[in-house]
C-alpha positions in Angstrom: -265.7 16.2 -111.7 -262.0 16.3 -112.1 -262.3 19.4 -114.4 -264.6 21.0 -111.8 -262.1 20.3 -109.0 -259.2 21.6 -111.1 -261.2 24.8 -111.8 -262.0 25.3 -108.1 -258.3 24.8 -107.3 -257.3 27.3 -109.9 -259.9 29.8 -108.8 -258.8 29.4 -105.2 -255.2 29.9 -106.1 -256.1 33.0 -108.0 -258.1 34.4 -105.1 -255.2 33.6 -102.7 -252.8 35.4 -105.0 -255.1 38.4 -105.2 -255.6 38.6 -101.5 -251.8 38.3 -100.9 -251.0 41.0 -103.4 -253.6 43.3 -102.0 -253.0 42.7 -98.3 -249.4 41.5 -98.3 -250.2 38.6 -96.1 -247.2 36.6 -97.3 -244.8 39.4 -96.3 -246.4 39.6 -92.8 -245.9 35.8 -92.4 -242.2 36.2 -93.3 -241.8 38.9 -90.7 -243.6 36.9 -88.0 -241.5 33.8 -88.8 -238.3 36.0 -88.6 -239.3 37.3 -85.2 -240.1 33.9 -83.8 -236.9 32.4 -85.2 -234.9 35.3 -83.7 -236.6 34.8 -80.3 -235.8 31.0 -80.3 -232.2 31.8 -81.4 -231.7 34.3 -78.5 -233.2 31.8 -76.0 -230.6 29.3 -77.1 -227.8 31.8 -76.7 -229.0 32.5 -73.1 -229.3 28.9 -72.3 -225.8 28.2 -73.5 -224.4 31.4 -72.1 -223.2 32.5 -75.5 -224.8 35.9 -75.8 -221.5 37.6 -76.5 -221.2 38.6 -80.2 -217.7 37.2 -80.1 -219.2 33.7 -80.5 -220.7 34.8 -83.8 -217.5 36.2 -85.2 -214.7 33.9 -84.1 -215.8 30.6 -85.9 -215.4 32.2 -89.3 -211.7 32.3 -88.8 -211.6 28.5 -89.2 -214.5 28.2 -91.6 -212.9 30.4 -94.3 -209.5 31.5 -92.9 -207.9 32.8 -96.1 -210.9 34.6 -97.6 -211.0 38.4 -97.4 -212.7 39.7 -94.2 -211.9 43.5 -94.2 -210.8 45.6 -97.1 -209.4 49.1 -97.0 -206.9 51.0 -99.1 -204.5 51.1 -96.1 -204.7 47.6 -94.9 -206.8 44.5 -95.4 -207.3 41.3 -93.3 -208.3 37.7 -94.1 -210.7 36.1 -91.6 -207.9 34.4 -89.8 -205.8 37.6 -89.6 -208.8 39.6 -88.4 -209.5 37.1 -85.7 -205.9 37.1 -84.5 -205.7 40.9 -84.7 -208.9 41.3 -82.6 -207.4 38.9 -80.0 -204.2 41.0 -79.9 -206.2 44.1 -79.2 -208.0 42.1 -76.5 -204.7 41.2 -74.9 -203.5 44.8 -75.1 -206.7 46.1 -73.3 -206.2 43.5 -70.6 -202.6 44.7 -70.1 -203.9 48.2 -69.7 -206.2 47.1 -66.9 -209.5 46.7 -68.7 -211.8 44.0 -67.3 -214.9 42.2 -68.2 -217.9 44.5 -67.9 -215.9 47.7 -68.5 -216.6 50.4 -71.0 -213.5 51.6 -72.9 -213.7 54.8 -74.9 -212.4 54.7 -78.5 -211.7 58.0 -80.2 -210.8 56.7 -83.7 -211.4 57.5 -87.3 -212.6 54.8 -89.7 -210.0 52.1 -90.5 -209.8 48.3 -90.9 -208.7 48.1 -87.3 -211.7 50.0 -86.0 -213.9 47.0 -86.1 -211.2 44.7 -84.7 -210.7 47.0 -81.7 -214.4 46.7 -81.1 -214.3 42.9 -81.4 -211.3 42.8 -79.2 -213.3 44.5 -76.4 -216.2 42.1 -77.0 -213.7 39.2 -76.7 -213.0 40.2 -73.1 -216.6 40.9 -72.2 -216.1 44.7 -72.4 -217.7 47.2 -74.8 -216.6 50.4 -76.5 -217.9 53.9 -76.0 -217.9 55.1 -79.6 -216.8 58.7 -79.5 -217.3 61.1 -82.4 -213.8 61.9 -83.5 -214.8 65.5 -84.2 -215.5 66.2 -80.5 -213.1 68.4 -78.6 -212.9 70.3 -75.3 -216.0 70.2 -73.0 -218.0 68.0 -75.3 -215.2 65.3 -75.4 -214.7 65.4 -71.7 -218.5 65.2 -71.1 -218.8 62.1 -73.4 -216.0 60.3 -71.6 -217.2 61.2 -68.2 -220.8 59.9 -68.6 -219.5 56.7 -70.1 -217.7 55.8 -67.0 -214.6 54.8 -69.0 -211.2 54.8 -67.3 -209.3 54.0 -70.5 -209.5 55.8 -73.9 -207.9 54.6 -77.1 -206.9 57.7 -79.2 -206.2 57.7 -82.9 -202.7 58.6 -84.0 -204.0 61.1 -86.5 -202.4 64.5 -85.8 -205.6 66.5 -85.4 -207.3 63.9 -83.2 -204.3 63.3 -81.0 -204.0 67.1 -80.8 -207.6 67.5 -79.6 -206.9 64.7 -77.0 -203.8 66.6 -75.9 -205.9 69.7 -75.1 -207.9 67.7 -72.5 -205.5 65.0 -71.4 -204.5 66.7 -68.1 -208.1 67.1 -67.0 -208.9 63.6 -68.1 -206.0 62.3 -66.0 -207.4 64.0 -63.0 -210.7 62.2 -63.7 -208.7 58.9 -63.5 -208.8 58.3 -67.3 -205.7 56.9 -69.0 -205.2 57.7 -72.6 -203.5 55.3 -75.1 -202.5 56.9 -78.4 -202.2 54.6 -81.4 -198.6 55.4 -82.4 -196.3 53.3 -84.7 -194.6 51.9 -81.5 -197.9 50.8 -80.1 -198.8 49.0 -83.3 -195.4 47.3 -83.2 -196.2 46.2 -79.7 -199.5 44.8 -80.8 -197.8 42.9 -83.6 -195.6 41.1 -81.1 -198.5 40.0 -78.9 -199.3 36.3 -79.1 -202.8 35.8 -80.5 -204.3 33.7 -77.7 -208.0 34.0 -76.9 -208.3 35.0 -73.2 -211.0 32.5 -72.8 -214.7 32.1 -72.1 -214.5 33.2 -68.5 -214.2 36.8 -69.7 -217.4 36.6 -71.6 -219.4 34.5 -69.1 -221.0 37.6 -67.6 -222.3 39.0 -70.9 -226.1 39.2 -70.6 -228.9 40.5 -72.8 -228.8 43.8 -70.9 -225.0 44.2 -71.3 -224.0 46.8 -73.8 -222.3 45.7 -77.0 -221.4 49.4 -77.4 -222.2 52.8 -76.0 -223.4 55.2 -78.7 -224.1 58.9 -78.6 -226.8 61.2 -79.9 -225.6 63.8 -82.3 -225.7 66.6 -79.8 -227.4 69.1 -82.1 -229.6 70.4 -79.3 -227.0 70.3 -76.5 -224.3 68.0 -75.3 -224.5 64.4 -76.6 -226.4 61.8 -74.6 -225.0 58.3 -74.3 -227.3 55.3 -75.0 -226.3 51.7 -74.5 -226.9 49.4 -77.5 -227.8 46.3 -75.6 -226.7 42.9 -76.6 -230.3 41.6 -76.7 -231.2 44.4 -79.1 -228.4 43.4 -81.5 -229.7 39.8 -81.4 -233.1 41.1 -82.6 -231.5 40.8 -86.0 -232.2 37.1 -85.8 -230.3 33.9 -86.4 -227.1 34.9 -88.4 -227.4 31.7 -90.5 -230.5 33.3 -92.1 -229.2 36.6 -93.3 -231.8 39.1 -94.5 -232.0 41.0 -97.9 -230.9 38.0 -99.9 -227.3 38.1 -98.5 -224.8 35.4 -99.1 -221.1 34.9 -98.2 -220.3 36.5 -101.6 -221.7 39.8 -100.5 -219.4 42.6 -99.3 -220.6 45.7 -97.4 -218.8 49.0 -98.0 -219.0 51.9 -95.5 -217.5 55.3 -95.5 -220.0 56.6 -93.0 -218.6 57.1 -89.5 -218.2 53.8 -87.7 -218.9 55.6 -84.3 -222.5 55.9 -85.5 -224.9 53.1 -85.4 -225.7 53.0 -89.1 -222.1 52.5 -89.9 -220.7 50.5 -87.0 -223.7 48.3 -86.1 -224.2 47.5 -89.8 -220.6 46.3 -90.3 -220.7 44.4 -87.0 -223.9 42.6 -88.2 -222.1 41.6 -91.4 -218.9 40.4 -89.7 -220.9 38.3 -87.2 -222.7 36.6 -90.2 -219.5 35.8 -91.9 -219.9 38.5 -94.6 -216.9 40.6 -95.5 -216.8 44.4 -95.3 -214.9 47.3 -96.8 -214.0 50.5 -95.0 -213.0 54.0 -96.1 -211.7 56.7 -93.7 -214.5 59.1 -94.5 -217.2 59.9 -97.1 -215.7 61.4 -100.3 -217.8 62.2 -103.3 -214.8 62.1 -105.6 -213.4 58.9 -104.3 -216.7 57.0 -103.7 -217.2 55.2 -107.0 -213.5 54.2 -107.2 -213.8 52.6 -103.7 -217.0 50.8 -104.6 -215.4 49.3 -107.8 -212.0 48.5 -106.3 -213.5 46.9 -103.1 -215.9 44.8 -105.2 -218.7 45.9 -102.8 -222.2 44.5 -103.3 -223.9 46.8 -100.8 -222.9 50.2 -99.5 -224.1 52.1 -96.5 -225.5 55.7 -96.7 -226.8 58.2 -94.2 -228.8 61.3 -94.6 -227.7 63.5 -97.5 -224.8 61.4 -98.7 -226.9 60.1 -101.6 -227.9 63.6 -102.6 -224.3 64.7 -102.7 -223.4 61.9 -105.0 -226.4 62.7 -107.2 -225.4 66.3 -107.6 -221.7 65.6 -108.3 -220.3 65.7 -111.8 -220.4 62.5 -113.8 -217.8 60.0 -112.5 -216.3 57.6 -115.1 -217.0 54.6 -112.8 -220.4 55.6 -111.4 -222.0 52.8 -113.3 -218.9 50.6 -113.6 -219.6 48.4 -110.5 -220.8 45.0 -111.8 -221.2 43.6 -108.3 -223.1 46.4 -106.6 -226.7 45.5 -106.1 -228.0 47.5 -103.2 -227.6 50.5 -100.9 -228.5 50.4 -97.2 -229.2 53.2 -94.7 -231.6 55.8 -93.5 -232.6 59.3 -94.6 -233.0 58.7 -98.4 -235.2 61.6 -99.4 -238.0 61.0 -101.9 -236.7 63.7 -104.3 -233.4 61.7 -104.5 -234.5 58.0 -104.4 -235.6 57.3 -107.9 -233.1 59.6 -109.6 -230.3 57.9 -107.7 -231.3 54.4 -108.7 -231.6 55.4 -112.3 -228.4 57.4 -112.7 -226.1 54.9 -110.8 -227.8 51.7 -111.8 -228.5 50.5 -108.3 -231.6 48.2 -108.4 -232.2 47.8 -104.6 -232.6 50.3 -101.8 -232.8 49.0 -98.2 -234.1 52.0 -96.2 -234.6 51.6 -92.5 -236.1 53.7 -89.8 -234.5 53.8 -86.3 -232.5 56.0 -83.9 -229.5 55.6 -81.7 -231.6 54.7 -78.7 -234.8 53.9 -80.5 -237.5 51.4 -79.6 -239.2 51.8 -83.0 -237.6 50.0 -85.9 -238.8 49.6 -89.5 -237.1 48.5 -92.7 -238.1 48.6 -96.3 -236.3 46.3 -98.7 -237.3 48.1 -101.9 -236.8 46.5 -105.3 -239.6 48.3 -107.3 -241.4 51.6 -107.7 -244.3 50.5 -105.5 -242.1 50.4 -102.3 -240.1 53.5 -103.3 -239.9 56.4 -100.9 -241.3 54.6 -97.8 -239.5 53.5 -94.6 -241.5 50.4 -93.8 -244.5 48.3 -94.8 -247.1 46.3 -92.9 -249.6 43.9 -94.4 -253.1 43.4 -93.1 -252.1 41.0 -90.3 -249.5 43.3 -88.8 -251.7 46.3 -89.2 -254.4 44.6 -87.1 -251.9 43.3 -84.6 -250.1 46.6 -84.1 -253.1 48.8 -84.2 -252.9 49.8 -80.5 -249.1 49.4 -80.3 -247.9 51.9 -83.0 -250.2 54.8 -82.4 -250.1 58.2 -84.3 -251.1 61.1 -82.0 -251.5 64.9 -82.4 -248.7 67.2 -81.1 -248.5 70.8 -80.3 -246.1 72.1 -82.9 -244.7 74.8 -80.6 -244.2 72.9 -77.3 -244.0 69.3 -78.7 -246.4 68.2 -76.0 -249.1 65.7 -76.8 -252.5 67.2 -77.4 -255.2 65.8 -75.2 -258.9 65.6 -75.2 -261.1 66.8 -72.3 -260.8 63.2 -70.9 -257.1 63.7 -70.5 -256.2 61.0 -73.0 -254.1 61.7 -76.1 -255.8 62.7 -79.4 -255.3 59.8 -81.7 -255.0 60.7 -85.4 -255.7 58.5 -88.4 -252.8 56.6 -89.9 -253.4 58.4 -93.2 -253.0 61.8 -91.5 -250.1 60.6 -89.3 -248.6 62.1 -86.3 -245.9 61.4 -83.8 -245.7 57.6 -83.5 -246.0 56.3 -79.9 -245.0 52.7 -79.1 -246.8 50.9 -76.4 -244.4 49.3 -73.9 -245.0 47.1 -70.8 -242.7 49.1 -68.6 -239.8 51.6 -68.7 -237.3 48.8 -69.1 -238.2 48.5 -72.7 -236.1 51.6 -73.3 -232.5 51.1 -72.4 -232.3 54.7 -71.5 -229.6 57.4 -71.6 -226.7 56.9 -69.3 -226.8 59.0 -66.1 -229.6 61.2 -67.5 -232.9 60.4 -65.7 -234.5 63.7 -66.8 -234.0 62.9 -70.5 -235.2 59.3 -69.9 -238.4 60.6 -68.4 -239.2 62.7 -71.4 -239.2 59.6 -73.7 -242.4 58.3 -72.1 -246.1 59.3 -72.3 -248.8 58.0 -70.0 -252.5 57.8 -70.2 -252.5 57.8 -74.0 -255.4 55.4 -75.0 -256.5 54.7 -71.5 -255.7 55.6 -67.9 -252.5 53.9 -66.7 -251.0 52.9 -70.0 -247.4 53.6 -71.0 -246.0 54.5 -74.4 -242.5 55.4 -75.7 -242.3 58.6 -77.6 -240.4 58.1 -80.9 -240.0 61.8 -81.6 -240.8 61.2 -85.2 -244.0 61.9 -87.2 -244.9 59.2 -89.7 -248.0 58.4 -91.7 -249.2 55.1 -93.2 -251.3 54.8 -96.4 -254.1 52.3 -97.1 -251.6 49.8 -98.5 -249.6 49.7 -95.3 -246.7 51.7 -96.5 -245.1 54.0 -93.8 -243.7 57.4 -94.9 -241.6 59.8 -92.8 -243.2 63.2 -92.1 -241.0 65.1 -89.8 -238.8 65.2 -86.7 -240.4 66.3 -83.4 -239.4 69.9 -83.0 -238.9 70.5 -86.8 -242.6 70.8 -87.6 -243.8 74.4 -86.9 -247.0 76.3 -86.9 -247.8 79.2 -89.2 -251.1 80.9 -90.0 -253.0 78.3 -88.0 -251.5 75.4 -89.9 -248.8 72.8 -89.1 -246.0 72.8 -91.6 -244.0 69.6 -92.2 -240.4 70.7 -93.0 -239.6 67.3 -94.6 -242.5 67.7 -97.1 -241.5 71.2 -98.0 -237.8 70.3 -98.4 -238.8 67.4 -100.6 -240.9 69.6 -102.8 -238.4 72.4 -103.1 -235.6 69.9 -103.7 -237.2 68.8 -107.0 -237.1 72.3 -108.5 -234.5 72.7 -111.3 -231.3 74.3 -110.0 -231.8 73.4 -106.3 -229.3 70.9 -105.0 -230.5 70.9 -101.4 -233.2 72.5 -99.4 -233.1 72.7 -95.6 -236.4 73.9 -94.2 -237.1 75.3 -90.7 -239.3 77.8 -88.9 -238.2 81.2 -87.8 -239.8 83.6 -85.3 -240.9 87.0 -86.7 -241.7 89.8 -84.3 -245.4 90.7 -84.3 -246.5 87.3 -85.6 -247.7 84.1 -83.9 -246.0 80.9 -84.7 -243.0 80.7 -87.0 -242.6 81.7 -90.6 -241.1 79.2 -93.0 -237.5 79.6 -94.1 -235.7 77.4 -96.7 -231.9 77.4 -96.8 -231.2 76.7 -100.5 -228.0 75.3 -101.9 -227.8 75.8 -105.7 -226.5 73.2 -108.2 -223.2 74.0 -109.8 -223.5 76.8 -112.3 -226.6 78.4 -110.7 -226.3 81.7 -108.9 -228.7 84.0 -107.0 -228.6 86.3 -110.0 -229.4 83.7 -112.6 -232.0 81.8 -110.6 -235.7 82.5 -111.6 -237.1 83.6 -108.3 -240.6 84.4 -109.6 -240.9 81.0 -111.2 -239.7 79.4 -108.0 -242.3 81.2 -105.9 -245.0 80.3 -108.4 -243.9 76.6 -108.2 -243.9 76.6 -104.4 -247.4 78.2 -104.3 -248.7 75.6 -106.8 -247.2 72.6 -105.0 -247.7 73.5 -101.4 -250.5 74.7 -99.2 -250.4 78.4 -98.4 -248.9 78.2 -94.9 -246.1 75.9 -96.1 -244.8 78.3 -98.8 -241.5 79.6 -97.3 -241.7 83.3 -96.5 -237.9 83.5 -96.5 -235.2 81.8 -98.5 -231.6 81.9 -97.4 -229.0 81.3 -100.2 -226.2 79.2 -98.6 -222.9 78.2 -100.1 -222.4 75.0 -98.2 -224.5 72.3 -96.6 -225.4 72.4 -92.9 -224.9 68.9 -91.7 -223.9 66.8 -88.7 -220.8 64.6 -88.7 -223.0 61.8 -90.0 -224.2 63.6 -93.2 -227.6 64.6 -91.7 -229.0 68.0 -92.0 -228.1 70.2 -89.0 -230.8 72.9 -88.7 -229.6 74.1 -85.2 -227.2 76.8 -86.4 -229.6 78.0 -89.1 -232.5 78.3 -86.6 -230.3 80.1 -84.1 -229.4 82.8 -86.7 -233.0 83.1 -87.9 -233.6 86.0 -90.3 -231.2 88.5 -88.7 -228.7 88.9 -91.6 -226.3 90.8 -89.2 -225.7 87.5 -87.3 -225.2 85.2 -90.3 -222.0 83.2 -89.8 -222.0 83.6 -86.0 -223.5 80.1 -85.6 -223.5 78.6 -89.1 -219.9 78.2 -90.2 -219.3 79.8 -93.6 -222.6 81.6 -93.5 -221.3 85.2 -93.3 -222.5 87.0 -96.5 -225.4 84.6 -97.2 -228.2 86.4 -99.0 -231.7 86.3 -97.5 -234.7 86.6 -99.8 -238.3 87.1 -98.9 -241.8 87.4 -100.4 -242.1 90.9 -98.8 -245.0 92.3 -96.9 -248.5 92.2 -98.4 -250.3 89.6 -100.4 -249.6 90.4 -104.1 -245.9 89.7 -104.3 -245.0 87.4 -107.2 -241.3 86.9 -106.5 -238.6 86.6 -103.8 -236.5 89.8 -103.4 -233.4 90.4 -101.2 -234.0 91.5 -97.6 -232.4 94.9 -97.3 -231.3 96.6 -94.1 -234.4 98.7 -94.1 -236.6 95.6 -94.5 -234.8 94.0 -91.6 -235.6 97.0 -89.3 -239.3 96.7 -90.3 -239.2 93.0 -89.5 -237.5 93.5 -86.2 -239.9 96.2 -85.2 -242.9 94.0 -85.8 -244.4 96.3 -88.4 -244.1 93.9 -91.3 -247.4 92.1 -92.1 -246.6 88.8 -93.7 
């Protein structure tokens, strides 16, 4: 009997292990526990009126006062010093008239003090409007105006203070006071007594209070401001249970802009868990591995194409000399980069998340093996069932970005395997914090009557697909997918495929209108690897490869040979200028900086072309006239 019982136990254990491996039930249970623990933690904070993030940072000054808190090449702080410096910034803001509940604009480059300025504002119950330090003129004025800030802290850097000087007069007329970080101001801060102003300043901080105001990239117009609410920050859970295997021995390194969520929010999460951080002024391919080694970072933050730029750089003597580095964290890691990056630089873990500045939809993939490589999130059987009518893929008109609807008026739901724009079911519009002073943009983020009459969904603006194992993969951004020859073309998929071809460092794919043709023809802006030129590149082999790997309508009709990347200030591809110039070679460089003189290749008219050839002035006239048959 005992042997039989033991056999049954062993068989049951084996079955349980099999089911868990196949359906990822254990992972789902961990996620559910995390959500429940985070909810209980937040409820306690509300009961104790301790929602302010300051209460998660300040205790570490006494817990480990002499340990390193913030590293940078310019200046570093222990936890006690960081606390006192944040309090000094708080007192400075109070002396300038800032009050609890205010938003103060900060126009700063990355530095050790950036995070302490932010914490100083949280200390007095205020919040920063995190301005892109590359903004100038109308865009800068616009971002300050919509924030409602009456005080702006300006970096002492000559270029940044110069851009501030261009608009200072107009800002003053708007009632905005500027404070420039000069040596004399820093001396003044040094002399301020580091006394915490007190709990009364933070008593009014609620879940809906912003811990920062962040901005969209502004690639399709002026930036929109989105509050990052305190309750959303606390979704990260109880800081005594840090994710991704973190301990107090970890150190996060960030050279991505701290005005952006991936950089700034990530470091704020680390600091409020008692984990040290390291900061560089900006991303530098040549300096990166020295910074990683010298800062003793264990995790570094990436965004967009930063990983690709490192991968295509010449060998650096310290690119594998980082004994403490174990992981990288960020978003936008492309599948054609992921595996090669891990192998070349000896980085075992990738933590890829999916979110946006204002987003309601969040996923994260803590990848430590090939099975989870290339995806942005993963759901087991339990969560797939639970979220079936909450995360819903739907069909979209590639030209208008409108939801496609059936004769009943409801949205056309696609299969998870096919994918589509992901809609998120919400109880009401308050689930989305919204853009500040922009009701028209807010309204566009919702869709009604999706699965049934009267329901409400948030539009993520991103197309994803989910395979049978529950792995989520990014497909495309809304507005990037285009229609050509009766087929929808995913620009992300095409860029991934072309980016794997030898000699191609980066491919940026977009649709271009061509007179006389419906939809948009595919165009790929190609940046070659070092040593490769348009003359030495095998265009016939490249076209043959594209035709083999892609469906017919996805093969680019045009290829623009660029000499620099088109990117936002946060290392993401910026297709706007390329789209605006289209295929008119006479306009190259008018929108895309440095694009004058770029070559444009095409497959030519007709069906039998076996290579890409340069677009000549005569070809352009045929294209403009609508006589070219593609």
